[in-house]
Structure formats: C-alpha cells, structure tokens
N, C-alpha and C positions, 0 to 999 in steps of 0.2 A: 675328686679329693686330691689335694696337693700337700702331702706331708713332706717335711724337710728332714734332712739328716740331723740327728742329735749332735750337739756340740760337746757333750760330756765325754771325758776321757778317763773317768775314775774307775771304770770297770772294763776288764778285757773280755770281749765277747767270744763265743764259740764260733765255729765255722757256720756260715749262713745256712739255714735249713731249707732255703729256697734257691733254685738254680737260676742262672742267667736266662732271661726270657726275652726273645726278640732283640738280643744284644744289650739288654738292660739288666744290670745287677740289682738285687734287692736292696732296699734301704733299711735302716734300723733306727729305733728310738729307745733310749734308756729310761727305765722307771726309777726315779730318785726316791728318797725318803719323803713321805707325805701322808696325808690323812684322807685321801680319796676313797670312797666306798667301793667303786668299781674301776676297772681299767678304762671303761667308756668315759667316766667322769674326768679322769686324768687327760685322756686324749682330747676331749672337748676344750679343756683349759689350755693344754699344750699347743694345740693347733686352732687357736681362736679365730683365725681368718678363714677356716673351713666350716661350712654349715654343719651343725650337729647332726642333721638328718643324713648328710653324706657319710659321716663317720659311722653312724648307726647302721646304715645300709651295708657298708663295707664289712662291718663286724658280722652282720647277719649272713653275708655271703661267704664268710670264713676267709677273708682276704688278708687278715692280719694274724700272724702266728707267733708263738713263743719260740725259744731257742731249740725246742724239740720238734718244731713244726706243727704243734697242736694249735688249731684255730682258737682265737679269743672270741668270746661272745659278749653281747652287751651286758650280761649279768656276771661275767668273770670278776671275782673279788680282786681288789688291788693288792699286789704284793711287790714291794720295792726290790731293787738290786737285780733286775733282770732286763733282758733285751727283747724287744718285739721287732718283727721283721715284716716287710710289706713291699709291694711294688709301687713306686711313686708314679703319680699321674699328673700330667700337665694338660689342662684343657686349652684348646685353640692354639696349639703350638705352631708358630710360624714356620712355613716350609722354606728351607734355604736352597735355592735353585742352582747350586754349584757342586761340581764333582770333586772327589779326592783323587789325586794322582799318586800311584805307588812308585816310589823311587828305588826301593830295595827290600828284599825279603829273604830271610833264611830261617833256620830252626830256632834262632834266638831273637833276632831283630826284625822289626818292620819299620821302615822309614817312609814317610809320606810327604807330599807337597800339599799342605792344607790350604784350601781357598779362604778368602776373606769371608766374614760373616758366619763361619761355622765354628761353634764352640768346641773346645778340646774335649771336655768331659761334661756329663750331665750336671745341671745346676740352674737354679732360677727358672726362667721361662723355657729352658731348653732341656729336652730329655732324649727324644729320638733324633732330633736334628743336631747331633754332635758327632765329632770324628770317632770317638771311642765306640759309641753305639752302632753307628753305620758299619764300621770295620768289623766289629764282633759278629754282626749279623751277616754281612755280605761275604766274609771270608770264613765263616764258621769257626771263629776263634774266641770262645767264651772266656778264656783266661787272659786275653790280651789286656795289657796294662800300660798306661803312659809312663814314660821315664821322666818327662818334664811337660810343661804346658806352654801354650801360646794363647794370648788374649783372643777372644772371639773375633775381634776386629783385625787381627794381624794374620797375614798369610805366610806360607813358607814351610821350611823343614821342621818336622816334628817326628820324634822317635818313640816307639813302643817296644815292649818285650813280648815275645810270643810265649816263651817258657817262663812261668812265674819264678822259678828258682834263680833266674838270671837277673831279675829286676834290681836287686840290691847292689850288685857289682856295677851295673851301668849307672844307676841313680847316684851312687857315691861319686862318680866322676863329676857330676854337676855340683854336688855338695862341696867337693874339694876344689872346684873351679878348674878342673882339668879338661874341660871342654871349651874349645875356642869357638865362639859364636860371632858371626858377622851378619849385620842387618843392613838393609838399604832403605832410604826414606826420601820422599820428595817434600821439600819445604821451601819457604821464601828465602831469597838471598838477603844478606845483611852486610853492607859494605863496611860496617864498623867491626866486623869479626875477621880474624885472621886464622886460617886453617893450615895444618891441623891444630885442634885444641882439645884439651881434656877438661871435662866437667866433673868436679868432685864435690858433692854436697851431701848433707844429711836429709834423707827422705823420711817422712812420717805421714801417717794417715790423717786425713781431715776428720774433725769430729762430726761434721754435718752429714757427710755421705762417703761413698766408697772410694773416692779419688784420693790422690796423694799430693803432698806439697813439700817444698824445700823449707827447712827450718834451721835455726841456729844450732850449732853443736858439731861434734866430731863427725866428719863425713863417713857415711856408710854406703855410698854409691859412687861409681866411677865409670865414665863413658868417654872413649876417644871418638871425636867427631871429625870427619874428613869430607871435603867437598870433592866429589868425583868429577862433576862437570856442571857448568851453569846451563840453564835452559830458559832464556828470557828473564822474567822476574823471579824465577824459581831455580832451584838446584837439585841435583841428585846427590845425596849424601851417603857416605859409608859410616855406620855406627858400630863400634866395637865395645861392648860392655865388658868391664872387668868384674862387675858384681851383677846380681840378678834380682834387684828389688822390683816390687810391683810397679808397673807403669814407668819404670826408670827412664827408658828412652824418650817416652812421650813428655814426661815432666822436664827432663834436661833440655830437650829441643825447645819446648815452650818457654822455659826460663831464660834461654838464650835469645828470645825474641824471634825465633823462627819455628813456630809450632808446625808439626807435621800436617800436611794437607788433609782435610776431611776428618780431623780429630774432633769427635763430639764430646770429649771429656776435658781437653785442655786447649786454651787457657781457661775456658769457662764451660761448665757442664751444660749441654744443650738439651732441649725437650726430648723425652723418651719416644715421642712420635717419629723422630728422625732416625732411630736406631736401626730400623729395617728398610731404610732407603738403599736398596742394592745398587743404585746407580752412583753412589758416592762412597766407595771403599776407602778406608784409611790407607794412606800411602806409606805403609810400613810393611816390609818383607823380611822374614828370617831367611837370608840368602844362603847361609852355609853354616854347617857344624863340622868340627874336626876333633878327633880324639884318638888316643891310643887304646885299642880294644883290650879289655882286661882278660880276655880268653886267648886271643891269638898273639897279642903283643904288637900287632901291626897298626899303623896309622890309618884311620878311616876318615874319609871326607865325603859328605853328602851336600849337594848343591841344588837349590831350587831352580826350576826352569821357568818360573813365572816372571812376568815383566810388569812393573808398576805402570799403570795406565798413563800417568802424567810424565813418565820418563821414557816412553817409547818413541 
C-alpha cells in the first residue's frame, strides 16, 4: 500500500504517535468534512490508486492509527477534523548503488556529499533509498532533518540538523538568501554566448507535468553563469544562483541553448524508463556552500570532493 502525505494545512496536528522506524518517519492524512460511513470508505476514495483489499488488510493489522495511537479498524465510523498516521510503503523500490560521504558532523550540523540518483527525502518512488532515511538509520539519528534539498539527480553538498531546535536558525539562512551556493555543470559550448553572463527570468510550473518553464513577467530567478574551461565541444561551467527556484539551473542552462549533459527533464522530458540509468548521471554538482553560522558567528564553508565524470 502506498499512501501519500496529505496536502491539507487547515489543521495543526499533534506530535506523531508513531516513532521513526528504520529511518522512516510516519506519514499522515487529514480527514476533511464528508459523508463517508467509515474511515475505510474515505481511505478507499482518497487513495484510489491503491487496491481496497490492501487498505483493508492494513486496517485489520492495526497499521493505521489516530492521533492517540489507537488503531483504526475497517468498521471505525468516520469523524472529520483528525489526523491518521501510518508508515508509507513503496513496493519494488529501486536500489541506488552509491554511498553517502560525510563531510562534517557536530552536535548541531551534519553535512554530506550526496551522490547522484539518491533522493534527498522520501517521496514518490523512493522511501528507503533516500539520503534522509539512510542517514537516520545508519547514524542512529531519528531526529535528523534536512535544512535544504537537492534534486535526486543532483550530487553534492547537502546539510542537515542533528538537533531539532537548531533547524529554524539554519533554515532561515536559506530563506533570507544568506547562504552562498556554487554549482558546477558540464554542458555544450555555444560560441554565440559571452561569459560571464547573468540569466534573470520568470520561472513557472508547466500545467502538464512537474517541470518548469520560463514565462513572461517580472523575473523571479537569477543565475550567474561562468565558463571555467572548455573541453572539446563541451565546457565546465560555474553556476551561482541568487535565487532558489525549482530546477532553476537546469531551466536557465537549457534556455541558453546549452542544456546540462544527461538532463532528462530539459529541454524535453524523457521517458521514465531512463530515470534509473545509473550510467548517465546529470552533470550537475552542488560544489560548495558558505554561510555565517548563526550560533558561532564564524564563516563556514563546505566543499564537495566529487568530480563530474565529463569534466575529469
């Protein structure tokens, strides 16, 4: 059974009644206003892509509980304005055969060098094969929490908080753009372009799928693009984003006519059968992050030791 997190934000839930298990935190779903006779009836409609028999069996096994940790049964009457909790399951999850490198760890921060193809956090087809789940389990840190995210396809520096009370202070650095981020990418050369250049456009989601596009309007994204060195028909580029829009670097490079090598999303979305071809990693690397630590007042810089295959 694969239940997804509820998108509702109308009700503030209590602390999860289920602990982190095998590095995986419990998921939740909100019960809205409605005329369902039982919770089971609601779940069948809410998770229509999951077989009713699977939902029924999970209820019989007591695997879905209310905010007090009391198991829901197939006969439990429906009552709105409450949360249900459960452990999400992903059948046939692809194994990602790459390891995480630890760059730094103290009582507050954990900094890693994430490999390509490993999702940052659970979502979609990935639950166990994510950086967060692996680290929580391998380091016995159930409260570990990401400060920011990298696309599954992107490798490089990613930061987590070890102590939950510290997350807000570090996360606010990203929200206020006080973290200097530098990426590297391999992409074709274009003699019509003069570097360095700055790409400033308005990015918006496409209506048809999850990718982004440049549209008319006030710019909401900005990237400095520099050519580090040419390599035949391609070049190694330094990308410095001033904003942090979804897929910003990938869209900007594609729109310049120099799409990042092995990008399966831009300029055109490729078949999903190609997403797990581990021989063709996206040539995009989060090379470095730098910021003033909110607790020590000192500048901290973390740098990836990975090398893009096409730039070596």
